[in-house]
C-alpha positions in Angstrom: -31.4 41.7 9.1 -33.4 43.7 12.2 -32.9 42.7 15.2 -34.8 44.5 17.8 -37.6 42.8 18.7 -40.8 45.7 18.3 -39.6 47.3 15.4 -38.9 43.5 13.6 -42.7 42.9 14.4 -43.8 46.4 13.0 -41.8 45.2 9.6 -42.7 41.8 9.2 -46.6 42.8 9.8 -46.0 46.2 7.3 -45.0 43.8 4.8 -48.1 41.2 5.4 -50.0 44.2 5.2 -48.6 45.0 1.7 -49.5 41.3 1.1 -53.2 41.3 2.0 -53.8 44.4 0.2 -51.9 43.9 -2.7 -51.7 40.8 -3.4 -54.7 38.8 -1.7 -57.1 41.7 -1.6 -56.8 42.7 -5.9 -56.8 39.5 -6.4 -60.5 39.5 -4.8 -61.0 42.6 -6.9 -60.1 41.2 -10.2 -62.5 38.5 -9.7 -65.1 40.6 -8.5 -65.0 42.2 -11.7 -64.7 38.8 -14.0 -68.3 38.1 -12.4 -69.8 41.0 -12.8 -68.6 41.2 -16.4 -69.6 37.2 -17.1 -73.4 38.1 -16.0 -73.9 40.5 -18.2 -72.3 38.3 -21.1 -75.0 35.9 -20.4 -77.9 38.1 -20.6 -77.8 39.2 -16.8 -78.5 42.7 -14.6 -75.7 44.7 -12.5 -78.8 45.3 -9.2 -77.3 47.2 -6.2 -78.3 43.6 -4.3 -76.5 41.3 -7.0 -73.1 43.5 -6.4 -73.5 43.7 -2.9 -74.2 40.1 -2.2 -71.4 39.3 -5.1 -68.9 41.1 -3.1 -69.7 39.9 0.0 -69.8 36.2 -0.6 -65.6 37.3 -2.2 -64.7 38.7 1.0 -66.5 35.7 3.0 -64.1 32.9 0.6 -61.2 34.9 0.5 -60.7 36.0 4.4 -62.8 33.1 6.1 -63.2 33.5 9.4 -60.2 35.6 10.1 -62.7 38.5 8.5 -64.9 40.2 11.7 -68.4 39.6 10.5 -69.2 43.2 9.1 -72.6 44.3 7.9 -71.1 47.2 5.9 -68.1 45.6 3.5 -71.1 44.2 1.1 -71.5 48.3 -0.2 -67.2 48.5 -0.4 -68.0 48.2 -4.3 -69.5 51.2 -4.6 -66.3 52.9 -3.4 -63.4 51.2 -5.3 -62.7 54.0 -8.9 -61.1 50.5 -10.2 -64.0 48.9 -10.9 -65.2 51.5 -13.8 -61.5 50.7 -15.7 -61.9 47.4 -17.2 -59.8 45.1 -15.5 -56.6 46.8 -14.2 -56.6 45.6 -10.6 -55.0 42.1 -11.8 -51.5 44.5 -12.4 -52.0 45.1 -9.2 -51.4 41.5 -7.7 -49.1 40.1 -10.6 -46.9 42.9 -10.2 -47.0 42.7 -6.4 -45.5 38.9 -7.1 -43.5 39.8 -9.8 -42.2 42.4 -7.7 -41.2 39.5 -5.0 -40.0 37.3 -7.3 -37.6 39.5 -8.7 -36.5 40.4 -5.0 -36.0 37.2 -3.9 -33.7 36.0 -7.1 -31.8 39.0 -7.0 -30.6 38.7 -3.7 -30.0 35.0 -4.3 -28.5 35.2 -7.2 -26.0 38.0 -6.0 -24.9 35.5 -3.3 -24.5 32.5 -5.3 -23.5 34.2 -9.1 -22.0 37.4 -8.6 -21.6 39.7 -11.3 -24.4 38.1 -13.8 -26.6 38.5 -11.8 -26.6 42.6 -11.5 -25.9 42.4 -14.9 -29.1 40.7 -16.0 -30.9 43.1 -13.9 -29.1 46.2 -15.1 -30.3 44.4 -18.3 -34.2 44.0 -17.4 -33.6 48.1 -16.1 -31.8 49.4 -19.3 -34.9 47.7 -21.1 -37.4 50.4 -20.2 -41.0 49.7 -21.9 -39.4 47.5 -25.0 -41.5 45.1 -25.2 -44.7 43.4 -22.9 -43.5 43.3 -19.2 -44.0 39.1 -19.1 -41.7 39.0 -21.4 -39.3 42.0 -19.8 -38.7 40.9 -16.6 -37.7 37.3 -18.1 -34.4 39.1 -19.0 -34.2 39.1 -15.2 -34.5 35.5 -14.5 -38.6 36.5 -13.9 -41.1 34.2 -15.6 -45.1 35.3 -15.2 -45.9 33.0 -17.8 -45.6 29.9 -14.5 -46.7 29.8 -11.8 -43.6 30.1 -9.9 -43.3 33.4 -9.0 -47.3 34.1 -8.0 -46.4 30.7 -5.6 -42.9 32.3 -4.8 -45.3 34.7 -2.8 -47.4 33.0 -1.7 -44.8 30.9 0.3 -42.8 34.4 1.6 -46.6 35.5 3.0 -46.4 32.1 4.5 -43.1 32.1 6.4 -43.7 36.1 7.5 -46.8 34.7 9.0 -44.8 32.2 10.5 -42.2 34.7 12.0 -44.6 37.6 13.0 -46.7 34.4 15.0 -42.8 33.5 16.4 -42.7 36.6 17.6 -45.6 37.5 19.4 
């Protein structure tokens, strides 16, 4: 609801950066991790040269021509401690997508369903860690077993980019 144009630019850009670093970048990290495990499972050896080549290609694939050429980005994998904990990074991207879907659902549901939306959300919060997260999110109306939350997050990202382009 921010009306100051400069503050609005800042807030929209901040949210875009959250998507870039959490949804897109962590997904790229998860793919990198998956490729390294597949390489070993197929009898390959993880050399620094192989890791740099794969990581550099993923950066180019994920960020395309928007990525400024950086000869050192290929080494970034070596400083990311998450890669030393098996299959951990995907949780950032899925958690962010779930949070976007949850917040959108709550704001829409409160407007249309009132007390029921509030009650569902409180029941979700009260459930704690009583079940798997995918099951618990269903209480609040977010089904992470479907592509809908990811699609909604990407659509939100697209609308933010379009808004920032208009503001600029």
